[in-house]
C-alpha positions in Angstrom: 88.1 41.3 -5.5 86.8 41.7 -9.0 85.5 45.0 -10.3 82.1 43.5 -10.8 81.9 42.3 -7.2 83.0 45.8 -6.0 80.3 47.3 -8.2 77.7 44.9 -6.8 78.6 46.0 -3.3 78.8 49.7 -4.0 75.4 50.1 -5.8 73.2 48.8 -3.0 75.2 50.9 -0.5 74.7 54.0 -2.6 71.0 53.3 -3.0 70.5 52.9 0.8 72.4 56.1 1.4 70.1 57.9 -1.2 67.1 56.4 0.5 68.1 57.5 4.0 69.1 61.0 2.9 65.9 61.5 0.9 63.6 60.3 3.7 65.4 62.5 6.2 65.0 65.4 3.8 61.3 64.8 3.5 61.0 64.7 7.3 62.7 68.1 7.6 60.5 69.6 4.9 57.2 68.5 6.3 57.7 68.6 10.1 55.1 70.8 11.9 53.6 73.3 9.4 56.6 73.6 7.1 54.6 71.9 4.3 51.1 73.3 5.2 52.2 76.9 5.5 53.7 77.0 2.0 51.9 78.6 -1.0 49.8 76.1 -3.0 52.2 76.1 -6.0 55.1 75.1 -3.7 53.1 72.3 -2.2 52.2 71.1 -5.7 55.8 71.2 -6.7 56.8 69.3 -3.6 54.3 66.5 -4.3 55.5 66.3 -7.9 59.1 65.9 -6.7 58.0 63.3 -4.1 56.1 61.4 -6.7 59.1 61.4 -9.1 61.3 60.0 -6.4 58.7 57.5 -5.2 59.2 55.6 -8.4 62.6 54.6 -7.1 61.8 54.3 -3.4 58.4 52.6 -3.4 59.8 49.3 -5.0 62.2 48.9 -2.0 59.2 48.9 0.4 57.2 46.7 -1.8 60.1 44.2 -1.6 60.3 44.6 2.1 56.6 43.9 2.5 57.0 40.6 0.8 59.1 39.3 3.7 58.0 41.6 6.5 54.7 43.2 7.1 53.5 44.8 10.4 51.2 42.5 12.4 50.1 45.5 14.5 50.5 49.2 14.3 53.3 50.7 16.4 52.1 52.6 19.4 53.3 54.6 22.4 51.2 54.5 25.5 50.5 57.1 28.2 48.2 56.5 31.1 46.6 53.6 29.2 46.0 55.7 26.1 48.0 54.8 22.9 49.0 57.0 20.0 51.1 56.8 16.8 54.8 57.2 17.9 55.7 58.9 14.6 53.4 61.8 15.7 53.0 61.6 19.4 55.0 60.9 22.5 54.5 60.6 26.3 55.9 64.1 26.5 53.4 65.5 24.0 50.5 63.7 25.8 51.6 65.1 29.1 51.9 68.6 27.7 48.4 68.3 26.3 47.0 67.1 29.6 48.6 70.1 31.4 47.5 72.7 28.8 45.3 75.4 30.4 42.5 76.2 27.9 41.7 79.8 27.2 38.4 81.5 26.6 39.2 81.8 22.9 39.8 78.0 22.5 37.4 75.8 20.6 38.3 72.1 20.7 37.2 69.9 17.9 37.4 66.4 19.4 36.9 63.0 17.7 38.1 59.5 17.6 40.2 59.2 14.3 38.3 59.2 11.0 35.0 60.4 12.5 34.7 63.7 10.8 37.5 65.8 12.4 38.6 67.9 9.4 35.0 68.3 8.3 34.1 69.8 11.7 37.2 72.0 11.7 36.1 73.5 8.4 32.5 74.0 9.7 33.8 75.8 12.8 36.3 77.8 10.8 33.6 79.0 8.3 31.1 79.8 11.1 33.7 81.9 12.8 34.3 83.7 9.5 30.6 83.9 8.6 31.3 81.9 5.5 34.2 84.0 4.3 37.0 81.7 5.6 40.1 81.9 3.4 42.5 78.9 3.1 44.1 80.2 -0.1 47.6 81.7 -0.4 46.1 85.1 0.5 44.7 83.7 3.7 45.8 80.9 6.0 47.1 78.5 3.2 45.8 75.3 4.8 43.6 74.0 7.7 46.7 72.6 9.5 48.5 76.0 9.2 45.8 77.5 11.3 44.4 74.7 13.5 46.9 73.0 15.8 46.6 69.3 16.5 47.4 69.6 20.2 48.7 66.2 21.1 51.0 66.0 18.1 52.3 69.6 18.5 54.8 70.6 17.2 55.3 67.6 14.7 52.1 67.5 12.6 50.5 70.9 12.4 51.1 74.6 13.3 52.5 74.5 16.8 50.1 75.6 19.6 52.2 78.7 20.4 52.0 79.9 16.8 48.4 79.1 16.0 46.6 82.1 14.7 43.3 83.4 16.2 40.6 83.5 13.5 37.4 85.4 12.9 36.2 88.7 14.4 36.1 87.2 17.9 39.6 85.8 17.4 39.2 82.2 18.3 41.7 79.3 18.2 40.5 76.1 16.7 42.2 73.1 18.3 42.0 69.6 17.0 42.3 66.6 19.3 41.7 62.8 19.2 42.3 62.6 22.9 39.8 60.8 25.1 37.8 63.1 27.5 40.0 62.2 30.5 43.2 63.5 28.9 41.7 66.5 27.1 42.3 69.6 29.2 39.0 71.1 30.3 38.0 74.6 31.3 34.5 76.1 31.7 35.5 79.1 29.6 36.5 77.1 26.5 34.2 75.4 24.0 34.3 71.7 23.0 32.6 70.0 20.0 32.8 66.2 19.9 31.9 64.2 16.7 31.4 60.5 16.5 30.4 58.2 13.7 29.1 54.6 13.2 31.8 52.4 14.6 31.9 50.1 11.5 32.1 53.2 9.2 34.9 54.4 11.4 36.8 51.2 10.9 36.3 51.2 7.1 37.7 54.8 7.0 40.6 53.8 9.3 41.6 51.0 7.0 41.8 53.3 4.0 43.7 55.9 6.0 46.3 53.5 7.4 47.0 52.1 3.9 47.4 55.6 2.6 49.9 56.3 5.4 51.9 53.1 5.6 51.5 51.7 2.0 52.6 48.1 1.5 53.8 47.9 5.2 50.3 48.4 6.6 49.0 45.4 8.5 46.6 43.0 6.8 42.9 43.9 7.1 42.3 41.1 9.7 45.2 42.5 11.9 43.7 46.0 11.6 40.4 44.5 12.8 42.1 43.0 15.8 43.7 46.3 16.5 40.5 48.2 16.2 38.7 45.9 18.5 41.2 46.3 21.4 42.6 48.7 23.8 45.6 49.2 21.5 43.4 51.3 19.2 45.1 54.8 18.9 43.5 57.2 21.3 41.3 54.5 22.9 38.7 52.2 21.5 35.6 53.6 19.8 33.2 52.6 22.6 35.4 53.9 25.5 36.1 57.1 23.6 32.5 57.8 22.9 31.4 57.0 26.4 33.9 59.3 28.0 32.9 62.2 25.8 29.2 61.5 26.1 29.5 61.7 29.9 31.4 65.0 29.6 28.7 66.4 27.3 26.0 65.5 29.8 27.8 67.1 32.6 29.0 70.3 30.9 27.0 72.8 28.9 30.1 73.9 27.0 30.5 70.5 25.3 28.4 69.7 22.2 28.1 66.1 21.1 27.5 65.7 17.4 26.8 62.6 15.2 28.4 62.4 11.8 25.2 60.9 10.4 23.2 64.0 11.5 25.6 66.2 9.6 25.2 64.1 6.5 21.4 64.1 6.8 20.7 67.8 7.4 23.9 69.9 7.2 22.2 73.3 7.3 20.2 72.5 10.4 23.3 71.1 12.2 25.4 74.1 11.2 22.8 76.4 12.6 22.9 74.4 15.8 26.7 74.5 16.0 26.7 78.3 15.3 24.2 78.8 18.2 26.4 76.7 20.5 29.4 78.9 19.5 27.3 82.0 20.0 28.0 83.0 16.4 24.5 83.4 14.8 24.4 83.2 11.0 21.9 85.0 8.7 20.5 83.2 5.6 23.3 84.4 3.2 26.0 83.5 5.7 24.5 80.1 6.4 24.4 79.3 2.6 28.1 80.1 2.3 29.0 78.0 5.3 26.9 75.0 4.0 28.5 75.3 0.5 32.1 75.5 1.8 31.5 72.7 4.3 30.1 70.3 1.7 32.0 67.1 0.8 32.1 68.2 -2.8 33.7 71.6 -2.0 36.2 70.1 0.4 37.2 67.3 -2.0 37.6 69.8 -4.9 39.9 71.8 -2.6 41.5 68.8 -0.9 44.9 70.5 -1.0 43.6 72.8 1.8 42.5 70.0 4.0 44.8 66.9 3.9 45.5 66.0 7.5 49.1 64.9 7.0 51.8 66.0 4.7 52.4 63.7 1.7 54.8 60.7 1.8 56.1 58.3 -0.8 53.1 56.0 -0.1 50.4 58.6 -0.3 51.6 60.1 -3.6 51.8 56.7 -5.3 48.4 55.5 -4.2 45.9 56.8 -6.8 42.9 54.7 -5.7 42.9 56.0 -2.1 42.6 59.7 -1.2 42.5 61.5 2.1 38.9 62.6 1.4 38.0 59.1 0.2 34.3 58.9 0.5 32.5 60.7 3.3 29.5 58.4 2.6 26.8 57.9 5.2 26.9 54.2 4.9 30.7 53.5 4.9 29.9 50.5 7.2 28.5 48.7 4.1 32.1 48.6 2.7 33.0 46.0 5.3 32.1 42.3 5.3 29.8 40.4 7.6 32.6 39.0 9.8 34.0 42.5 10.4 30.6 44.0 11.2 29.8 41.2 13.5 33.1 41.5 15.4 32.9 45.3 15.7 29.3 45.3 16.8 29.9 42.6 19.4 32.9 44.5 20.7 30.9 47.7 21.1 27.9 46.0 22.6 30.1 44.4 25.3 32.0 47.6 26.0 28.9 49.7 26.3 26.5 47.3 28.0 26.7 49.3 31.3 27.4 52.6 29.7 25.4 55.8 29.6 25.8 56.4 25.9 22.4 55.6 24.3 23.7 53.2 21.6 20.1 52.0 20.9 19.1 55.5 20.0 21.9 56.4 17.6 23.2 53.0 16.3 20.5 50.4 16.9 21.9 48.1 14.3 25.0 47.6 16.5 22.7 45.9 19.1 21.1 43.6 16.6 22.1 39.9 16.8 21.1 36.9 14.7 21.9 33.3 14.9 24.5 33.7 12.1 26.0 36.7 13.8 26.3 34.8 17.1 27.7 31.8 15.3 30.4 33.9 13.7 31.2 35.6 17.0 31.5 32.2 18.7 33.8 30.9 15.9 36.1 34.0 16.4 36.2 33.4 20.2 37.2 29.8 19.6 39.9 30.9 17.1 41.3 33.4 19.6 
C-alpha cells in the first residue's frame, strides 16, 4: 500500500476521531447548568472556542445535509406526549409527573416558543421587586436559577439544586408539559402563556434551525410536524385547551396571552404581581417593566439563552435565540402555512372550551382561496 493511500485513509480517520472527541467534550461542558452557572467571561470564552472549532466541524454537517436531511424531528413519547430525546426521556417525564409541588413553587408553563423565558424573567423580577441579579455577582443566568423540570438534570440547574429567590424564597420552574402531565398542587402557583399559533410556528422554525443547523427538516416538513400529534409536548390546540380548562377550574392557575403582554406590559405585570401576591409600588413596577422589555433582554441575551451553544448556533449569525419577539410574527409565514395551521387549530378546537374566537378570531376566518388551498393539501396527503 502506497504512502499516499495510507495518508488518505489516516486523515479522515483522525478527523472523525477529532469530531467525536470534541462533540463529547462540548456535551460534558454544557450538561445541566455547567455552562449557565459559569461567570460571563468564561461563557464568552467558551463560545469563542466553539466558534473557532465550528469552522472545521460545520463543513462536515453541511456535506452530510446534502445527502441526508431529517424529514421529521426525532422524538421520544410518554403517555402520548412527545419530547426531544436529546433533552427528555420517559424517565424524566415520569419523574416530572410524580413531582410533589411545594408551596414555594411557581410554574411557568407554555408550549415551546410562546414566551417562556420572557415570563420567567417577569416572575423573577417581580419576586425581586425589580432588583433581580443575573450577573456574576448574582445568579449568573436564568437557567442557573430556574430548573426546566422535564429535562432535569440535562438542560438547566437540576431541580434539587434550584435556588429559592426573593424575600419569600420561591422556586421558578419552567415546563412545556401539557396540563395532564404537569404535577398539580393547590398550594403552588401556575402561570400559563400562549401565543398566536402561526406566530408560534414561525418562532419554532427559527429555533429548530438554530438548534439543528443544516440537518433541520425542510420548512414543509416542519409544518407537517407542527400540525400533528408529533409536535413536541403536544399540538398547540390540545396544549392550550388543556391549560385553559385547568385555569378555569383552579384559581391558582393564571392564563396569559403573549399578545396582551406586548400590548400593555405594565398592566399585565401588575396583574401577574397581584396573582403572585407580590404587590409592586410605582418605582418597583418601572424597574420590572424595564428589565422585562424585549430590548433589555436582547441586550443581555447572554443571561437568557435557553440552551447552551453548539456548533450550529455559534455559526448562524442571522438567527438569534431572541430573534424577534414581534407581535405579528405570524406575518412571517406564507399563505399556505397560515391556511394549514389555522385549519388544523379550527378542527382541533371545534368542540373545545378555549374561546378561540375571542383571542384569535383570524384563525376562524375562511375564504374561498383558503378552503381551496386546504382542499389541495388534503388531496396531496
